[in-house]
N, C-alpha and C positions, 0 to 999 in steps of 0.2 A: 277065574277072577273077573269081576265085572266093575267097570268104571261107573260109580254112582254119580248122581247129579249134585250131590253136596259133598262137603268134606266128610269123610266117612270114618276112618279108623285112626286112632292115635297109638303111639307106642311102636316097638320094634316089629317089623314085618308088616306094618300098616301102610296103606296107600291113601294118599290124599291128593286131590287135583284142585288146582285153583286156576281159574280162567283168566281171560284177557284183563290185565290191570289197566289203570288209567295211563300207565306208561305205554306209549304208542306201539312200540315194536316188540316188547316182551310178550309172548303169546300165551304160554301155558306153563305151569309149574306142577311137578309131581313129586310127592315125598314117598320115598321107598326106604323105609327103615331110617338109617342114619344118612342116606343119600338124599340130596335134593337135585332133581333133574329138571332143567328148564329148556324149553324151546324158544329160541330167539331168531329173529328174521335177518337174512342177508339181502332182502328184497325179493325180486322175482326175475325169471328169464322171459324172453320173448322169442319164440321159436316157430318156424314153419310147421304146420301140421303134418306135412309129408315126412318130416324127420321121424315121426312116430308111426304114421298110419299107412304109408305107401306099401302096397302089396297085400293089405288085409282085405278080407271079403267085404265089399262095399255095403251091401244090404244089411248085413249083421252089424257092421261097424256103425252105420248111421243110426240104428236103433239104440245102441249103447250110448253114443255121443249125444243124441237128442235127449235121452233120459237125464243126462248130466249137464246139459246146456253147453256142450263143448263144440267149438267150430272145427271143421276139418282144415281150415285155412291157416289158423294161427292158434297157438296155445301159450299160456303165460303161467307156467308152474311156479309156485312159491319155492323159496330156498330156506329151509329150516335148519339152522345149526343147533347142536345139542350142547348144553352147558351142564356139567356134573360137578356138584359142590359137596364136599365133606369137610370135616374140621381141618384136615391137614393138606388138602389139595383142591384145586379148581381146574377141571379138565374140560377142554373144548374139543368136540368132535368135528373135524374139518374146519377150514379157515376161510371159507367163502371165496368170492371172485376177485376181490380187490377192484382197483379202478380200471384194469386193463381188459376186461372181457366184454361187458355190455352195460350201458348206463342205468338200466333198471335194477341192477344188482350191485354188490359191493358195499352193503350197508353195515357190515359186521361191527366195526369200531363204534359207530353211532349207536347201534343196538346195545352193545356191551355197556356203553356209557349210561344208557337209559336204566340199566339194572345195577349201576354202581360197581361195575367191574372194569378195571383198567388192564391194559396189556401186561403190566407188571404183576397183576394178580394171578395170571394164568400160569399154572405149574406144568401142565402137559397139554400138548395138542396131538390128537390121535386122528389119523387119516383113514377114511373108508376106502378112498381111491384117489387118483391123481388127475381127474378131469378138472378143467379150469374153474368151475364153480365150487370146487372143493379144496383146491390147492392154491390158486393164484393169489389169494389174499394173504398168503404167508409173508409176502414182501411188500414194503411200502412203495411210494412213488419214487424213492431214491434207490430202490432195490436193496434196502436194508431189511433185516428180519423184523417183523412186527412184534414177535415175542422172543427177544434175544436171550432171555434167561430161562425159557421153558424147555422141557424135554420134548422133542418131537418124535412121534412114533408112527411107523408105517410097516405094513406087511412086507416081508422080504421079497415075495414074488412080485408084488406091485412095484417096488423099487427097481427090481431087476428088469422088469419090462420097460419102464419109462426111461431108464438110464442106458438101455441098450442102443448103441448108435444106429442099429438097423431098423429100429421101430418106426422112425419117420418114413422109411422107404416101404414098409409093409402095412402100415395102418390105413392107407387110403388117402386120397386127396382131401376129402372132407374133414379129416381129423389130423392132417399133417401139422397144422398149427398147434393142436393140442400136444403133440409129441415134442415139438420144439419148445413150447412154453413150459411143459413139465420138466424136461431135461434141464433147462436153465435154472428153474427155481429149486429143483432138488439138489443140483450142484451147489447152489448158494447156501443151502442149509445143511449140507452134508455133515458138518462137525457137530450139529445138534441132534442128529438122527439116531434113534435106537430101532432095531428091527425086531419083529416078532413073527411067529408062525401060526398057522391054523391050529385051533383048539388050545391056544396058550392063554393062561391068565396073565394079562399084560399089566394089570394093577389089581390090588385086592378087590374082589367082587366084580371084576370086569373081564369077561372071557371073549376072545376073538374067535369068530366063526367064518371060515372061508365061504363066500357066496359069489363065485365067479360067474362070468357071462357079460355083465355090464362092462367090466374090464377084466383082464386075465387074473388079477390078484385082488379083486374087490373083497373087502371084509365087512362084516357086520359085527356088532358087539352086544353081548348079553350082560346087562347090569342086574345083578341078583343079590338080594339079602333075604335069607330064609326062604320061604316059599313064594315070595313075590319077585317078579322079574319084568324087565323092559328090554326090548331089542332096539338098538340104534341101527336102523336098516339101511342107511345110505340110499343108494339108487337101486338096490336089489329088487325093490317093488317101487316102480318109478312113477306111478300115477294112481288115482283113486277110481278110475273108470275102466278102461280096457284091461289093465293089469289085474283087476279083481274079477271082472265079468268073464274074461277069457285069458287066464294066465298062461294057457298053452300056446297062445298066438305069439310068434316071434315079433320083435319090435326093432325098428332101425335104431332106437336109442342104445341098444346093446351092441357091443363090439362083436360078441359071439352070440348070435340070436338064439340058436338052439340051446346052448348052455344056460343062457339067461332065462329062457322059459322053464327049463328044468329046475333051476334054482328058485324061481318065483313060485312054482307049484309046490315045491317042498316046503318053502318058508310059510306060505299061506296055510297049508295044512297044519303045520306045527303050531303056528300062532293061534289058529282057531281052536285046535285040540287042547293045547296047554293053557289057553286063555292068557297069553303073554301080551302085555301092552306093546304097541309098536310106535316108534317115533321115526317117521319117514321123511327124507330130505325134501321130497317134492309133493308131499301129501297136504291136503287142506287142513284148516283149523289149527295151524301150528304144527301139523304133522303127527299129532298125538291122538291116539285112539285105539280101537281094537278091531280085530278081524272077525266078522260073523259069516257063517255059512249061509248061502242063499241058493237053495236047491243044489245043483251041481257046481255052482260058482261061489263067489264070495262078495262081500261088500265091506267097505271101510266105514266104521261107526265112530264119528266124533260126538262128543257129548256137550250138553250145556254145563260148562265148568265154572259157573258162578259159585263163590264160596261165601256162605252165610254164617258158617261156624267160626270159632275162634282161630 
């Protein structure tokens, strides 16, 4: 399946892409049969480059980063939420950072308003994992649920990890605040939570796939209708430069670096082979594109998604 530069096919199983609208923060929309999948922005993060790059071979790393115009000192990855709409449901994948993580992020509610979606419209919130930029936006400034009427869904393994009282003692000093923040927020939404397992169809047409490494219970989600599919990848493929050029390299962004690399290599091979569209949380262009082979490596291909058709 190839993402064309214009609106391409209509009808069941057809795929259409519409690019950045005049509404500032809604980035891209894809039609997948009866599904509408939209990438919307929660802003971006500002992180030290060492968080990702420490320990990697400097000469080879510099070649990759120079090609992509990335600094080793600081990176500013975008945060792309996924909104899935069908006639009877509106599903949000991840809930953004909220106001408590960093000032450059936490734009979820503003973004949803731009596309005429209110918190009351959300029927389900599905979490890829429980890091701050994916979970902390589930509570407002008064620690009340942002989506009080929605069904909230998380993998059982991810829930078990972050609600284990010993996690804060084993996760390491750099991520201890992640553990405290996750435990508090998960406890606050406990009554709304439904759990699922790897390889479970969590909603009609939405299959959960275990993609561990970034966190122990990280999940990605395959949205499929007929022969067309899209993968909501979360942070399993965390950037569009090193992760594609050298997916075998471990990264400090993953809690289990070796498992994260294994997951990344498997996913990139599958996405390229099966021509499945990817929507990545920290990928450019709204995160929506495809994986192309580039010799022994890969590259992320975003397209000119202007829509001239009806």
